[in-house]
PDB file with one MODEL, atoms N, CA, C and O in Angstrom:
MODEL        1
ATOM      1  N   UNK A   1     -11.436  -1.647   6.639  1.00  0.00           N
ATOM      2  CA  UNK A   1      -9.868  -1.226   7.061  1.00  0.00           C
ATOM      3  C   UNK A   1     -10.120  -1.561   8.838  1.00  0.00           C
ATOM      4  O   UNK A   1     -11.099  -1.200   9.491  1.00  0.00           O
ATOM      5  N   UNK A   2      -8.952  -2.331   9.333  1.00  0.00           N
ATOM      6  CA  UNK A   2      -9.112  -2.486  10.744  1.00  0.00           C
ATOM      7  C   UNK A   2      -8.711  -1.339  11.314  1.00  0.00           C
ATOM      8  O   UNK A   2      -8.448  -0.383  10.584  1.00  0.00           O
ATOM      9  N   UNK A   3      -8.607  -1.246  12.577  1.00  0.00           N
ATOM     10  CA  UNK A   3      -8.231  -0.233  13.485  1.00  0.00           C
ATOM     11  C   UNK A   3      -6.793   0.200  13.545  1.00  0.00           C
ATOM     12  O   UNK A   3      -5.935  -0.682  13.585  1.00  0.00           O
ATOM     13  N   UNK A   4      -6.480   1.324  13.555  1.00  0.00           N
ATOM     14  CA  UNK A   4      -5.038   1.793  13.698  1.00  0.00           C
ATOM     15  C   UNK A   4      -4.748   2.150  15.223  1.00  0.00           C
ATOM     16  O   UNK A   4      -5.588   2.616  15.993  1.00  0.00           O
ATOM     17  N   UNK A   5      -3.437   1.857  15.530  1.00  0.00           N
ATOM     18  CA  UNK A   5      -3.061   2.450  16.753  1.00  0.00           C
ATOM     19  C   UNK A   5      -1.816   3.227  16.691  1.00  0.00           C
ATOM     20  O   UNK A   5      -0.948   3.041  15.838  1.00  0.00           O
ATOM     21  N   UNK A   6      -1.760   4.112  17.637  1.00  0.00           N
ATOM     22  CA  UNK A   6      -0.644   5.247  17.769  1.00  0.00           C
ATOM     23  C   UNK A   6       0.202   4.692  19.011  1.00  0.00           C
ATOM     24  O   UNK A   6      -0.312   4.247  20.038  1.00  0.00           O
ATOM     25  N   UNK A   7       1.597   4.785  18.760  1.00  0.00           N
ATOM     26  CA  UNK A   7       2.577   4.819  19.745  1.00  0.00           C
ATOM     27  C   UNK A   7       3.645   5.757  19.498  1.00  0.00           C
ATOM     28  O   UNK A   7       3.799   6.332  18.420  1.00  0.00           O
ATOM     29  N   UNK A   8       4.521   5.930  20.707  1.00  0.00           N
ATOM     30  CA  UNK A   8       5.893   6.603  20.514  1.00  0.00           C
ATOM     31  C   UNK A   8       7.029   5.600  20.870  1.00  0.00           C
ATOM     32  O   UNK A   8       8.213   5.919  20.763  1.00  0.00           O
ATOM     33  N   UNK A   9       6.602   4.324  21.316  1.00  0.00           N
ATOM     34  CA  UNK A   9       7.597   3.290  21.678  1.00  0.00           C
ATOM     35  C   UNK A   9       8.336   2.762  20.726  1.00  0.00           C
ATOM     36  O   UNK A   9       7.872   1.972  19.904  1.00  0.00           O
ATOM     37  N   UNK A  10       9.758   3.209  20.748  1.00  0.00           N
ATOM     38  CA  UNK A  10      10.816   2.840  19.787  1.00  0.00           C
ATOM     39  C   UNK A  10      10.739   1.259  19.433  1.00  0.00           C
ATOM     40  O   UNK A  10      10.725   0.781  18.299  1.00  0.00           O
ATOM     41  N   UNK A  11      10.704   0.739  20.347  1.00  0.00           N
ATOM     42  CA  UNK A  11      10.752  -1.011  20.213  1.00  0.00           C
ATOM     43  C   UNK A  11       9.508  -1.402  19.288  1.00  0.00           C
ATOM     44  O   UNK A  11       9.625  -2.234  18.388  1.00  0.00           O
ATOM     45  N   UNK A  12       8.492  -0.846  19.528  1.00  0.00           N
ATOM     46  CA  UNK A  12       7.213  -1.440  18.980  1.00  0.00           C
ATOM     47  C   UNK A  12       7.433  -0.980  17.611  1.00  0.00           C
ATOM     48  O   UNK A  12       7.097  -1.765  16.725  1.00  0.00           O
ATOM     49  N   UNK A  13       7.998   0.291  17.227  1.00  0.00           N
ATOM     50  CA  UNK A  13       7.855   0.836  16.114  1.00  0.00           C
ATOM     51  C   UNK A  13       8.810   0.039  14.974  1.00  0.00           C
ATOM     52  O   UNK A  13       8.575  -0.280  13.808  1.00  0.00           O
ATOM     53  N   UNK A  14       9.995  -0.140  15.836  1.00  0.00           N
ATOM     54  CA  UNK A  14      10.862  -0.820  14.972  1.00  0.00           C
ATOM     55  C   UNK A  14      10.489  -2.369  14.603  1.00  0.00           C
ATOM     56  O   UNK A  14      10.764  -2.922  13.538  1.00  0.00           O
ATOM     57  N   UNK A  15       9.900  -2.866  15.558  1.00  0.00           N
ATOM     58  CA  UNK A  15       9.271  -4.392  15.279  1.00  0.00           C
ATOM     59  C   UNK A  15       8.314  -4.351  14.167  1.00  0.00           C
ATOM     60  O   UNK A  15       8.286  -5.243  13.319  1.00  0.00           O
ATOM     61  N   UNK A  16       7.509  -3.313  14.150  1.00  0.00           N
ATOM     62  CA  UNK A  16       6.379  -3.312  13.214  1.00  0.00           C
ATOM     63  C   UNK A  16       6.988  -3.169  11.812  1.00  0.00           C
ATOM     64  O   UNK A  16       6.630  -3.885  10.877  1.00  0.00           O
ATOM     65  N   UNK A  17       7.954  -2.181  11.702  1.00  0.00           N
ATOM     66  CA  UNK A  17       8.487  -1.835  10.380  1.00  0.00           C
ATOM     67  C   UNK A  17       9.302  -3.022   9.997  1.00  0.00           C
ATOM     68  O   UNK A  17       8.979  -3.580   8.948  1.00  0.00           O
ATOM     69  N   UNK A  18      10.268  -3.481  10.648  1.00  0.00           N
ATOM     70  CA  UNK A  18      11.133  -4.656  10.558  1.00  0.00           C
ATOM     71  C   UNK A  18      10.340  -6.167   9.946  1.00  0.00           C
ATOM     72  O   UNK A  18      10.790  -6.911   9.075  1.00  0.00           O
ATOM     73  N   UNK A  19       9.090  -6.312  10.684  1.00  0.00           N
ATOM     74  CA  UNK A  19       8.273  -7.370  10.314  1.00  0.00           C
ATOM     75  C   UNK A  19       7.771  -7.079   8.965  1.00  0.00           C
ATOM     76  O   UNK A  19       7.290  -8.114   8.505  1.00  0.00           O
ATOM     77  N   UNK A  20       7.691  -6.184   8.214  1.00  0.00           N
ATOM     78  CA  UNK A  20       6.960  -5.651   7.052  1.00  0.00           C
ATOM     79  C   UNK A  20       8.213  -5.481   5.930  1.00  0.00           C
ATOM     80  O   UNK A  20       7.883  -5.229   4.771  1.00  0.00           O
ATOM     81  N   UNK A  21       9.470  -5.600   6.218  1.00  0.00           N
ATOM     82  CA  UNK A  21      10.746  -5.401   5.569  1.00  0.00           C
ATOM     83  C   UNK A  21      11.147  -4.067   5.215  1.00  0.00           C
ATOM     84  O   UNK A  21      11.883  -3.847   4.254  1.00  0.00           O
ATOM     85  N   UNK A  22      10.591  -2.986   6.116  1.00  0.00           N
ATOM     86  CA  UNK A  22      10.874  -1.841   5.973  1.00  0.00           C
ATOM     87  C   UNK A  22      12.140  -1.258   6.720  1.00  0.00           C
ATOM     88  O   UNK A  22      12.774  -1.867   7.582  1.00  0.00           O
ATOM     89  N   UNK A  23      12.398  -0.028   6.273  1.00  0.00           N
ATOM     90  CA  UNK A  23      13.751   0.522   6.603  1.00  0.00           C
ATOM     91  C   UNK A  23      13.428   1.975   7.173  1.00  0.00           C
ATOM     92  O   UNK A  23      12.391   2.426   6.687  1.00  0.00           O
ATOM     93  N   UNK A  24      14.027   2.771   8.032  1.00  0.00           N
ATOM     94  CA  UNK A  24      13.912   4.128   8.303  1.00  0.00           C
ATOM     95  C   UNK A  24      14.378   5.094   7.261  1.00  0.00           C
ATOM     96  O   UNK A  24      15.468   5.050   6.691  1.00  0.00           O
ATOM     97  N   UNK A  25      13.635   5.781   7.118  1.00  0.00           N
ATOM     98  CA  UNK A  25      14.051   6.755   5.798  1.00  0.00           C
ATOM     99  C   UNK A  25      13.526   8.244   5.953  1.00  0.00           C
ATOM    100  O   UNK A  25      12.583   8.483   6.708  1.00  0.00           O
ATOM    101  N   UNK A  26      14.131   9.198   5.251  1.00  0.00           N
ATOM    102  CA  UNK A  26      13.541  10.515   5.316  1.00  0.00           C
ATOM    103  C   UNK A  26      13.442  11.016   3.715  1.00  0.00           C
ATOM    104  O   UNK A  26      13.993  10.407   2.797  1.00  0.00           O
ATOM    105  N   UNK A  27      12.734  12.094   3.563  1.00  0.00           N
ATOM    106  CA  UNK A  27      12.709  12.951   2.483  1.00  0.00           C
ATOM    107  C   UNK A  27      13.677  13.583   2.176  1.00  0.00           C
ATOM    108  O   UNK A  27      13.983  14.488   2.953  1.00  0.00           O
ATOM    109  N   UNK A  28      14.355  13.417   1.206  1.00  0.00           N
ATOM    110  CA  UNK A  28      15.706  14.057   0.883  1.00  0.00           C
ATOM    111  C   UNK A  28      15.207  15.480   0.812  1.00  0.00           C
ATOM    112  O   UNK A  28      14.109  15.781   0.344  1.00  0.00           O
ATOM    113  N   UNK A  29      16.165  16.419   1.353  1.00  0.00           N
ATOM    114  CA  UNK A  29      16.220  17.993   1.173  1.00  0.00           C
ATOM    115  C   UNK A  29      14.672  18.536   1.651  1.00  0.00           C
ATOM    116  O   UNK A  29      14.011  19.388   1.058  1.00  0.00           O
ATOM    117  N   UNK A  30      14.350  17.932   2.672  1.00  0.00           N
ATOM    118  CA  UNK A  30      13.109  18.458   3.315  1.00  0.00           C
ATOM    119  C   UNK A  30      13.531  19.659   4.231  1.00  0.00           C
ATOM    120  O   UNK A  30      14.635  19.723   4.771  1.00  0.00           O
ATOM    121  N   UNK A  31      12.812  20.349   4.321  1.00  0.00           N
ATOM    122  CA  UNK A  31      13.008  21.674   5.185  1.00  0.00           C
ATOM    123  C   UNK A  31      12.619  21.767   6.562  1.00  0.00           C
ATOM    124  O   UNK A  31      12.885  22.763   7.234  1.00  0.00           O
ATOM    125  N   UNK A  32      11.930  20.658   7.062  1.00  0.00           N
ATOM    126  CA  UNK A  32      11.580  20.738   8.476  1.00  0.00           C
ATOM    127  C   UNK A  32      12.700  19.980   9.332  1.00  0.00           C
ATOM    128  O   UNK A  32      13.491  19.180   8.831  1.00  0.00           O
ATOM    129  N   UNK A  33      12.675  20.258  10.407  1.00  0.00           N
ATOM    130  CA  UNK A  33      13.783  19.837  11.443  1.00  0.00           C
ATOM    131  C   UNK A  33      14.125  18.468  11.216  1.00  0.00           C
ATOM    132  O   UNK A  33      13.262  17.627  11.464  1.00  0.00           O
ATOM    133  N   UNK A  34      15.345  18.069  10.745  1.00  0.00           N
ATOM    134  CA  UNK A  34      15.800  16.789  10.542  1.00  0.00           C
ATOM    135  C   UNK A  34      15.359  16.193   9.347  1.00  0.00           C
ATOM    136  O   UNK A  34      16.091  15.352   8.824  1.00  0.00           O
ATOM    137  N   UNK A  35      14.203  16.513   8.787  1.00  0.00           N
ATOM    138  CA  UNK A  35      13.532  15.914   7.554  1.00  0.00           C
ATOM    139  C   UNK A  35      12.407  15.240   7.927  1.00  0.00           C
ATOM    140  O   UNK A  35      12.232  14.860   9.085  1.00  0.00           O
ATOM    141  N   UNK A  36      11.493  15.027   6.884  1.00  0.00           N
ATOM    142  CA  UNK A  36      10.196  14.388   6.949  1.00  0.00           C
ATOM    143  C   UNK A  36      10.415  12.830   6.925  1.00  0.00           C
ATOM    144  O   UNK A  36      10.969  12.316   5.954  1.00  0.00           O
ATOM    145  N   UNK A  37       9.952  12.025   8.069  1.00  0.00           N
ATOM    146  CA  UNK A  37      10.263  10.793   8.116  1.00  0.00           C
ATOM    147  C   UNK A  37       9.111   9.987   7.374  1.00  0.00           C
ATOM    148  O   UNK A  37       7.913  10.263   7.302  1.00  0.00           O
ATOM    149  N   UNK A  38       9.775   8.969   6.873  1.00  0.00           N
ATOM    150  CA  UNK A  38       8.959   7.846   5.964  1.00  0.00           C
ATOM    151  C   UNK A  38       9.557   6.559   6.301  1.00  0.00           C
ATOM    152  O   UNK A  38      10.691   6.443   6.766  1.00  0.00           O
ATOM    153  N   UNK A  39       8.627   5.435   6.009  1.00  0.00           N
ATOM    154  CA  UNK A  39       9.283   4.122   6.122  1.00  0.00           C
ATOM    155  C   UNK A  39       9.435   3.628   4.527  1.00  0.00           C
ATOM    156  O   UNK A  39       8.499   3.756   3.738  1.00  0.00           O
ATOM    157  N   UNK A  40      10.492   3.155   4.216  1.00  0.00           N
ATOM    158  CA  UNK A  40      10.843   2.543   2.916  1.00  0.00           C
ATOM    159  C   UNK A  40      10.612   1.270   2.923  1.00  0.00           C
ATOM    160  O   UNK A  40      11.228   0.529   3.689  1.00  0.00           O
ATOM    161  N   UNK A  41       9.538   0.749   1.934  1.00  0.00           N
ATOM    162  CA  UNK A  41       9.388  -0.777   1.857  1.00  0.00           C
ATOM    163  C   UNK A  41       9.986  -1.341   0.787  1.00  0.00           C
ATOM    164  O   UNK A  41       9.711  -2.493   0.452  1.00  0.00           O
ATOM    165  N   UNK A  42      11.131  -0.371  -0.060  1.00  0.00           N
ATOM    166  CA  UNK A  42      11.866  -1.143  -0.999  1.00  0.00           C
ATOM    167  C   UNK A  42      11.243  -0.620  -2.254  1.00  0.00           C
ATOM    168  O   UNK A  42      11.925  -0.852  -3.252  1.00  0.00           O
ATOM    169  N   UNK A  43      10.180  -0.005  -2.455  1.00  0.00           N
ATOM    170  CA  UNK A  43       9.925   0.407  -3.758  1.00  0.00           C
ATOM    171  C   UNK A  43      10.761   1.800  -4.258  1.00  0.00           C
ATOM    172  O   UNK A  43      11.095   2.704  -3.493  1.00  0.00           O
ATOM    173  N   UNK A  44      10.991   1.769  -5.556  1.00  0.00           N
ATOM    174  CA  UNK A  44      11.837   2.838  -6.092  1.00  0.00           C
ATOM    175  C   UNK A  44      11.180   4.088  -5.879  1.00  0.00           C
ATOM    176  O   UNK A  44      10.059   4.310  -6.338  1.00  0.00           O
ATOM    177  N   UNK A  45      11.877   4.975  -5.151  1.00  0.00           N
ATOM    178  CA  UNK A  45      11.721   6.227  -4.771  1.00  0.00           C
ATOM    179  C   UNK A  45      12.899   7.060  -4.445  1.00  0.00           C
ATOM    180  O   UNK A  45      13.427   7.098  -3.334  1.00  0.00           O
ATOM    181  N   UNK A  46      13.298   7.765  -5.552  1.00  0.00           N
ATOM    182  CA  UNK A  46      14.406   8.452  -5.402  1.00  0.00           C
ATOM    183  C   UNK A  46      14.308   9.686  -4.375  1.00  0.00           C
ATOM    184  O   UNK A  46      15.338  10.224  -3.966  1.00  0.00           O
ATOM    185  N   UNK A  47      13.320  10.017  -4.064  1.00  0.00           N
ATOM    186  CA  UNK A  47      12.854  11.300  -2.960  1.00  0.00           C
ATOM    187  C   UNK A  47      13.484  10.760  -1.686  1.00  0.00           C
ATOM    188  O   UNK A  47      13.894  11.590  -0.875  1.00  0.00           O
ATOM    189  N   UNK A  48      13.616   9.399  -1.405  1.00  0.00           N
ATOM    190  CA  UNK A  48      13.787   9.040   0.087  1.00  0.00           C
ATOM    191  C   UNK A  48      15.303   8.676   0.175  1.00  0.00           C
ATOM    192  O   UNK A  48      15.877   8.306  -0.850  1.00  0.00           O
ATOM    193  N   UNK A  49      15.945   8.764   1.311  1.00  0.00           N
ATOM    194  CA  UNK A  49      17.206   8.331   1.613  1.00  0.00           C
ATOM    195  C   UNK A  49      17.103   7.743   2.954  1.00  0.00           C
ATOM    196  O   UNK A  49      16.672   8.366   3.924  1.00  0.00           O
ATOM    197  N   UNK A  50      17.547   6.412   2.986  1.00  0.00           N
ATOM    198  CA  UNK A  50      17.810   5.703   4.181  1.00  0.00           C
ATOM    199  C   UNK A  50      18.611   6.293   5.243  1.00  0.00           C
ATOM    200  O   UNK A  50      19.669   6.849   4.949  1.00  0.00           O
ATOM    201  N   UNK A  51      18.202   6.226   6.479  1.00  0.00           N
ATOM    202  CA  UNK A  51      18.771   6.695   7.595  1.00  0.00           C
ATOM    203  C   UNK A  51      18.703   5.613   8.646  1.00  0.00           C
ATOM    204  O   UNK A  51      17.921   4.667   8.567  1.00  0.00           O
ATOM    205  N   UNK A  52      19.724   5.831   9.826  1.00  0.00           N
ATOM    206  CA  UNK A  52      19.910   4.699  10.815  1.00  0.00           C
ATOM    207  C   UNK A  52      18.525   4.770  11.771  1.00  0.00           C
ATOM    208  O   UNK A  52      17.606   5.587  11.708  1.00  0.00           O
ATOM    209  N   UNK A  53      18.671   3.827  12.517  1.00  0.00           N
ATOM    210  CA  UNK A  53      17.316   3.975  13.544  1.00  0.00           C
ATOM    211  C   UNK A  53      17.673   5.065  14.627  1.00  0.00           C
ATOM    212  O   UNK A  53      16.752   5.646  15.200  1.00  0.00           O
ATOM    213  N   UNK A  54      19.096   5.379  14.947  1.00  0.00           N
ATOM    214  CA  UNK A  54      19.259   6.178  16.019  1.00  0.00           C
ATOM    215  C   UNK A  54      18.775   7.608  15.174  1.00  0.00           C
ATOM    216  O   UNK A  54      17.942   8.322  15.733  1.00  0.00           O
ATOM    217  N   UNK A  55      19.198   7.931  14.097  1.00  0.00           N
ATOM    218  CA  UNK A  55      18.816   9.272  13.533  1.00  0.00           C
ATOM    219  C   UNK A  55      17.220   9.427  13.116  1.00  0.00           C
ATOM    220  O   UNK A  55      16.698  10.533  12.978  1.00  0.00           O
ATOM    221  N   UNK A  56      16.538   8.225  12.941  1.00  0.00           N
ATOM    222  CA  UNK A  56      15.222   8.149  12.784  1.00  0.00           C
ATOM    223  C   UNK A  56      14.563   8.528  14.020  1.00  0.00           C
ATOM    224  O   UNK A  56      13.658   9.363  14.026  1.00  0.00           O
ATOM    225  N   UNK A  57      14.996   7.926  15.106  1.00  0.00           N
ATOM    226  CA  UNK A  57      14.280   8.099  16.574  1.00  0.00           C
ATOM    227  C   UNK A  57      14.830   9.520  17.090  1.00  0.00           C
ATOM    228  O   UNK A  57      14.152  10.050  17.971  1.00  0.00           O
ATOM    229  N   UNK A  58      15.876  10.138  16.687  1.00  0.00           N
ATOM    230  CA  UNK A  58      16.216  11.543  17.118  1.00  0.00           C
ATOM    231  C   UNK A  58      15.119  12.484  16.537  1.00  0.00           C
ATOM    232  O   UNK A  58      14.440  13.241  17.232  1.00  0.00           O
ATOM    233  N   UNK A  59      15.024  12.357  15.229  1.00  0.00           N
ATOM    234  CA  UNK A  59      13.929  13.342  14.673  1.00  0.00           C
ATOM    235  C   UNK A  59      12.523  12.994  15.165  1.00  0.00           C
ATOM    236  O   UNK A  59      11.737  13.865  15.536  1.00  0.00           O
ATOM    237  N   UNK A  60      12.263  11.810  15.155  1.00  0.00           N
ATOM    238  CA  UNK A  60      10.992  11.485  15.691  1.00  0.00           C
ATOM    239  C   UNK A  60      10.677  12.075  17.246  1.00  0.00           C
ATOM    240  O   UNK A  60       9.581  12.484  17.630  1.00  0.00           O
ATOM    241  N   UNK A  61      11.719  12.023  17.911  1.00  0.00           N
ATOM    242  CA  UNK A  61      11.471  12.442  19.340  1.00  0.00           C
ATOM    243  C   UNK A  61      11.483  13.988  19.438  1.00  0.00           C
ATOM    244  O   UNK A  61      10.672  14.639  20.097  1.00  0.00           O
ATOM    245  N   UNK A  62      12.620  14.558  18.618  1.00  0.00           N
ATOM    246  CA  UNK A  62      12.408  16.038  18.740  1.00  0.00           C
ATOM    247  C   UNK A  62      11.465  16.693  18.082  1.00  0.00           C
ATOM    248  O   UNK A  62      11.437  17.904  18.300  1.00  0.00           O
ATOM    249  N   UNK A  63      10.460  16.142  17.134  1.00  0.00           N
ATOM    250  CA  UNK A  63       9.458  16.788  16.489  1.00  0.00           C
ATOM    251  C   UNK A  63       8.066  16.073  17.331  1.00  0.00           C
ATOM    252  O   UNK A  63       6.896  16.197  16.968  1.00  0.00           O
ATOM    253  N   UNK A  64       8.463  15.447  18.316  1.00  0.00           N
ATOM    254  CA  UNK A  64       7.184  15.061  19.263  1.00  0.00           C
ATOM    255  C   UNK A  64       6.196  14.233  18.418  1.00  0.00           C
ATOM    256  O   UNK A  64       5.007  14.554  18.409  1.00  0.00           O
ATOM    257  N   UNK A  65       6.591  13.302  17.791  1.00  0.00           N
ATOM    258  CA  UNK A  65       5.552  12.455  16.886  1.00  0.00           C
ATOM    259  C   UNK A  65       5.095  11.412  17.575  1.00  0.00           C
ATOM    260  O   UNK A  65       5.629  10.948  18.582  1.00  0.00           O
ATOM    261  N   UNK A  66       3.865  10.930  16.928  1.00  0.00           N
ATOM    262  CA  UNK A  66       3.580   9.401  17.266  1.00  0.00           C
ATOM    263  C   UNK A  66       3.445   8.614  15.777  1.00  0.00           C
ATOM    264  O   UNK A  66       3.269   9.159  14.687  1.00  0.00           O
ATOM    265  N   UNK A  67       3.568   7.299  16.029  1.00  0.00           N
ATOM    266  CA  UNK A  67       3.394   6.512  14.900  1.00  0.00           C
ATOM    267  C   UNK A  67       1.913   5.650  14.855  1.00  0.00           C
ATOM    268  O   UNK A  67       1.495   4.725  15.551  1.00  0.00           O
ATOM    269  N   UNK A  68       1.453   6.232  13.960  1.00  0.00           N
ATOM    270  CA  UNK A  68       0.006   5.772  13.582  1.00  0.00           C
ATOM    271  C   UNK A  68       0.179   4.381  12.661  1.00  0.00           C
ATOM    272  O   UNK A  68       0.668   4.469  11.535  1.00  0.00           O
ATOM    273  N   UNK A  69      -0.189   3.282  13.129  1.00  0.00           N
ATOM    274  CA  UNK A  69      -0.128   2.152  12.325  1.00  0.00           C
ATOM    275  C   UNK A  69      -1.090   1.217  12.407  1.00  0.00           C
ATOM    276  O   UNK A  69      -1.706   1.211  13.473  1.00  0.00           O
ATOM    277  N   UNK A  70      -1.504   0.165  11.331  1.00  0.00           N
ATOM    278  CA  UNK A  70      -2.393  -0.677  11.439  1.00  0.00           C
ATOM    279  C   UNK A  70      -1.655  -2.163  11.281  1.00  0.00           C
ATOM    280  O   UNK A  70      -0.859  -2.299  10.352  1.00  0.00           O
ATOM    281  N   UNK A  71      -1.913  -3.271  12.178  1.00  0.00           N
ATOM    282  CA  UNK A  71      -1.382  -4.436  11.997  1.00  0.00           C
ATOM    283  C   UNK A  71      -1.977  -5.192  11.029  1.00  0.00           C
ATOM    284  O   UNK A  71      -1.239  -5.846  10.292  1.00  0.00           O
ATOM    285  N   UNK A  72      -3.345  -5.244  10.855  1.00  0.00           N
ATOM    286  CA  UNK A  72      -3.725  -6.282   9.754  1.00  0.00           C
ATOM    287  C   UNK A  72      -5.090  -5.398   8.980  1.00  0.00           C
ATOM    288  O   UNK A  72      -5.855  -4.602   9.524  1.00  0.00           O
ATOM    289  N   UNK A  73      -5.074  -5.781   7.776  1.00  0.00           N
ATOM    290  CA  UNK A  73      -6.280  -5.077   6.923  1.00  0.00           C
ATOM    291  C   UNK A  73      -7.485  -6.059   7.355  1.00  0.00           C
ATOM    292  O   UNK A  73      -7.379  -7.128   7.957  1.00  0.00           O
ATOM    293  N   UNK A  74      -8.791  -5.354   6.843  1.00  0.00           N
ATOM    294  CA  UNK A  74     -10.138  -5.934   7.300  1.00  0.00           C
ATOM    295  C   UNK A  74     -10.084  -7.400   6.881  1.00  0.00           C
ATOM    296  O   UNK A  74     -10.642  -8.234   7.594  1.00  0.00           O
ATOM    297  N   UNK A  75      -9.476  -7.749   5.817  1.00  0.00           N
ATOM    298  CA  UNK A  75      -9.546  -9.291   5.392  1.00  0.00           C
ATOM    299  C   UNK A  75      -8.374  -9.958   6.219  1.00  0.00           C
ATOM    300  O   UNK A  75      -8.278 -11.147   5.916  1.00  0.00           O
ATOM    301  N   UNK A  76      -7.574  -9.610   7.045  1.00  0.00           N
ATOM    302  CA  UNK A  76      -6.689 -10.072   7.892  1.00  0.00           C
ATOM    303  C   UNK A  76      -5.244 -10.333   7.266  1.00  0.00           C
ATOM    304  O   UNK A  76      -4.450 -11.112   7.793  1.00  0.00           O
ATOM    305  N   UNK A  77      -4.991  -9.682   6.203  1.00  0.00           N
ATOM    306  CA  UNK A  77      -3.646  -9.515   5.737  1.00  0.00           C
ATOM    307  C   UNK A  77      -2.749  -8.557   6.441  1.00  0.00           C
ATOM    308  O   UNK A  77      -3.241  -7.607   7.050  1.00  0.00           O
ATOM    309  N   UNK A  78      -1.421  -8.757   6.394  1.00  0.00           N
ATOM    310  CA  UNK A  78      -0.555  -7.859   6.976  1.00  0.00           C
ATOM    311  C   UNK A  78      -0.564  -6.503   6.248  1.00  0.00           C
ATOM    312  O   UNK A  78      -0.321  -6.333   5.053  1.00  0.00           O
ATOM    313  N   UNK A  79      -0.896  -5.530   7.192  1.00  0.00           N
ATOM    314  CA  UNK A  79      -1.073  -4.324   6.670  1.00  0.00           C
ATOM    315  C   UNK A  79       0.301  -3.587   6.751  1.00  0.00           C
ATOM    316  O   UNK A  79       1.124  -3.961   7.588  1.00  0.00           O
ATOM    317  N   UNK A  80       0.594  -2.472   5.842  1.00  0.00           N
ATOM    318  CA  UNK A  80       1.683  -1.555   5.822  1.00  0.00           C
ATOM    319  C   UNK A  80       1.251  -0.103   6.193  1.00  0.00           C
ATOM    320  O   UNK A  80       2.086   0.799   6.128  1.00  0.00           O
ATOM    321  N   UNK A  81      -0.105   0.162   6.603  1.00  0.00           N
ATOM    322  CA  UNK A  81      -0.523   1.442   6.562  1.00  0.00           C
ATOM    323  C   UNK A  81       0.165   2.137   7.587  1.00  0.00           C
ATOM    324  O   UNK A  81       0.208   1.587   8.687  1.00  0.00           O
ATOM    325  N   UNK A  82       0.667   3.150   7.453  1.00  0.00           N
ATOM    326  CA  UNK A  82       1.245   3.909   8.722  1.00  0.00           C
ATOM    327  C   UNK A  82       1.406   5.401   8.344  1.00  0.00           C
ATOM    328  O   UNK A  82       1.456   5.697   7.150  1.00  0.00           O
ATOM    329  N   UNK A  83       1.486   6.303   9.245  1.00  0.00           N
ATOM    330  CA  UNK A  83       1.534   7.700   9.415  1.00  0.00           C
ATOM    331  C   UNK A  83       2.179   8.230  10.675  1.00  0.00           C
ATOM    332  O   UNK A  83       2.152   7.669  11.770  1.00  0.00           O
ATOM    333  N   UNK A  84       2.754   9.365  10.390  1.00  0.00           N
ATOM    334  CA  UNK A  84       3.307  10.146  11.613  1.00  0.00           C
ATOM    335  C   UNK A  84       2.431  11.327  11.750  1.00  0.00           C
ATOM    336  O   UNK A  84       2.063  12.122  10.885  1.00  0.00           O
ATOM    337  N   UNK A  85       2.117  11.269  13.279  1.00  0.00           N
ATOM    338  CA  UNK A  85       1.157  12.272  13.689  1.00  0.00           C
ATOM    339  C   UNK A  85       1.704  13.175  14.635  1.00  0.00           C
ATOM    340  O   UNK A  85       2.783  12.769  15.067  1.00  0.00           O
ATOM    341  N   UNK A  86       1.332  14.262  15.108  1.00  0.00           N
ATOM    342  CA  UNK A  86       1.769  15.170  16.316  1.00  0.00           C
ATOM    343  C   UNK A  86       1.128  14.296  17.505  1.00  0.00           C
ATOM    344  O   UNK A  86       0.068  13.677  17.416  1.00  0.00           O
ATOM    345  N   UNK A  87       1.947  14.357  18.611  1.00  0.00           N
ATOM    346  CA  UNK A  87       1.592  13.738  19.834  1.00  0.00           C
ATOM    347  C   UNK A  87       0.430  14.707  20.611  1.00  0.00           C
ATOM    348  O   UNK A  87      -0.184  14.311  21.601  1.00  0.00           O
ATOM    349  N   UNK A  88       0.279  15.732  20.139  1.00  0.00           N
ATOM    350  CA  UNK A  88      -0.832  16.484  20.891  1.00  0.00           C
ATOM    351  C   UNK A  88      -2.164  16.013  20.180  1.00  0.00           C
ATOM    352  O   UNK A  88      -3.252  16.446  20.559  1.00  0.00           O
TER     353      UNK A  88
ENDMDL
END
């Protein structure tokens, strides 16, 4: 696996997600503040609900998150690996 990068830059996150045809989402009925964020890549998952970028980044910032992501896999393919982590 190639190296992963962490960022809190909204534009960088949005570009990465949209380049992979992803959409901002959250887990339905999650108990945490605003919901658990996810990136929806279009696979069938009834547990997710699409949200606006504004709502996504509000939750992201309020929960002081970083977006850990990988640009390419070890073989050079476009990667969709991503994870939300605490900024600390």
